[in-house]
Phi, psi and omega in degrees: 000317178299318180300316180299315182299310183286330173300315180295320178299311183294312182292318180298321176301309182296313182299318182288332174298315179291322178296318179299324177292335184268332186261167178260159180305322182296331178295315179290325179295315178296320180294317181295321179292320177296325177298322179298307182296321180296321179297329177286327187269341179290122182276333182300321180285343179280337177237102185281081183294327182298321177290322178296316179293322182295327180273350180288140187296324188253156174233044182272187182297327180291313180297316181293315180298319178294315179300311184295320179297316179293319183296315179294319180297317177295324178295314179293324178296319177297321179295320178297317178297321180295320180295323178288323183293333181300320178294320180294317179298323178295318178296330179277359175099006179280150184290156178299327178301317181295318178299319178296315179300319180298314179299315181296318181294318178291325177297322178298316179298320178296320178298322180299333184293337182297324182239012181299332182295332180296308178296321180292320179296319179293317181294323178296328178275006181060031176256087186270343186300313183301315178299319180296317182293319178300314179293331180300325181261324184293322184299306180293326180293332181295342182274351182300306180293331179300315181289327180295311180298318182296318183282348178253020174076018180248054187301328183293342179257354185296309185291318180291330180293326177297316180294316181296312183299314179301319179293316181297317179296317180296321179299310183296317179296318182295318178295318178300314180299320180296316182294330184268311190249350181240042180302324177303327179293321181283334181278348176294155175270100183287135182217134178272129181239120184293324181294314179293326179299316180297321179297314179300317183294315182298315181291315183290329181294326179298314179289322179298325179298316179296319179296323177298313179299319179294321178297318179295320179298319184278346185238351183295328177297325177297318180298316181298310182293314180298324182278327186256310183271342179108157184290334178292315174301319179297327177298313177298318181295316182300317179295321177293319180298313180296321179294322179294339181282344184305307180300320180295325178295316178297320180292318182297326177298334179272311188269325186297322181291332184268325189303306187299313181298324179295312181300316181297317181295325182286327174059238185272003180285090188296320183295312180290329176296318178300315181296319182293317180297317181297319179296317181292319179295315177300321181296320176300317178296319185291325179270312189287321184295315177295327175294317178296319179293326177298319179288318183298310185292328185260008192312304182296320179290324181292315178300314180298317182293314185282312193249339180106168185302321188294344182265006182302330175302343178288344188301313184298322179291321183298319183293325176284311188293330180294325179289329178281318188296331183294345178277351181306315179298331175293320176301313184294320177295321179296317180298316180296322180295314184295324176291317183296325181270007175082023181229062181296339179296338176294324178292321175299317180295322179298311181294321182295319179294318178296319179295319178299318179297318180294319180293313184293321181268331185291321182297305181293323181292325178289320177298328183277317188228014177069215184297328177297322177295320178298320179301318177296321179295323176299318178298320179294321177296323178297314180296315179298318179297318179294319180297323180290318176298320177302314180296315181295320179295323181291319182288318186274331184235348181072031178238160179243112181293328180302326180299326182275339189252349186294320180291314172303324179295319177296322178299321177299313181297318180298318180293320178297316178296320178295325178295316178301318179291322181294319181296325181281334183272321187255140180282065184291333183293345178276351182274153179302144190305307186292329176290322179296320177299314180298316180301310183296318182294316184294310185291326182290317180290317181290326178293320178298310181296325178296320178294321179295320178293326181293315188267333177222070185298309184291317178297316182296317181296314182295325182276337170298320175299321180295320177299317175302319179293323175301316180296318178298316180294319181294327176293316180295316180295332183277351181288137181287000000 
């Protein structure tokens, strides 16, 4: 499973670099805006049936039949809503292209409901290998039509074709696996039970509500920019946002797999829980901050190297968003912690407050300053979220996250100031582009780590060892 995850990250990064060079900002902008509307209309994500089925004691024909019937029904219901919504979007002034993309995206989700029971059944049995192997091959193959459309001047179909192809390949592979290796599943007498269905819906809706809020939080900025500033501006913002997620994705791959299991095992041991949370937060700072600084200091050259000159307007967004995105692993660890201690509603409250902040500040700021205003609103939501996590951690565990992050924060400021001075003193612009990117990334990351070793040598060394152990544990847990 770990191999599959990192393979998708590496391949996805490379493929999207080439696609970005082939496509125009408006293509990414229209697709990002369509994703926002599709996420609102998809009903399957509003009722988390997989979690409801997973916690149900039995995996018999009644449970499977009820799950499958509900899943397909939610999929078709979402598709019906999408078809109705296309007319409304047209009346509101959105392009026909966005309406078509919304229907296709929701349609893909509806198609997935036909075989969704296979993956859920395997995961409930703790058999993750088949799904990982399928994705290992389906993901790269899904980019074949995307590149074909992009190179033939049909950029508007490139991104959606990748999603459609990936879903079709996964569906065919899932059915094939079921026919060959999961015959007992097909031989069961599937039966829909209304009482069990209501139980699944009640349980799944609670989790789905949190997921809905999280989707809105991560996509509402796309809606603001695409609706007010235009899809071209959203295209530049979207590429900056996706690029800013790279360091956070790498960190989450190390910490997210370990954090939840660790919290559950510690249980009521408050002292060890406090120590573990501090270590994980420090680890995020120790890994994430130098990665974020590497991207921040090299941002204009990095954009130019990866995507080309025409994408340079993404630079200003990238420099802001990389500082926000690096906090994502802290959010994920907080969510795992709240679930592990039996208080998942704290995570819902956290997301709801951040979303409210983004909505309240994002609309006027976007009207006033376009995409730059939205970026500021995202930053305000980030600050409010961090303060709320700080408050919750202090109330629930008696710890102060600021105590672990203030020194790395000072280190970030020091490195940025040093970068400004270095750029003015040295003729870096005369150096070849790719060498310049490497130099800026290396000195900013190494300077940060050097400052940490200077001011906290023993703590930094011991926690670097802890990070290495986290990587080892996450790799072991990720093995099929």
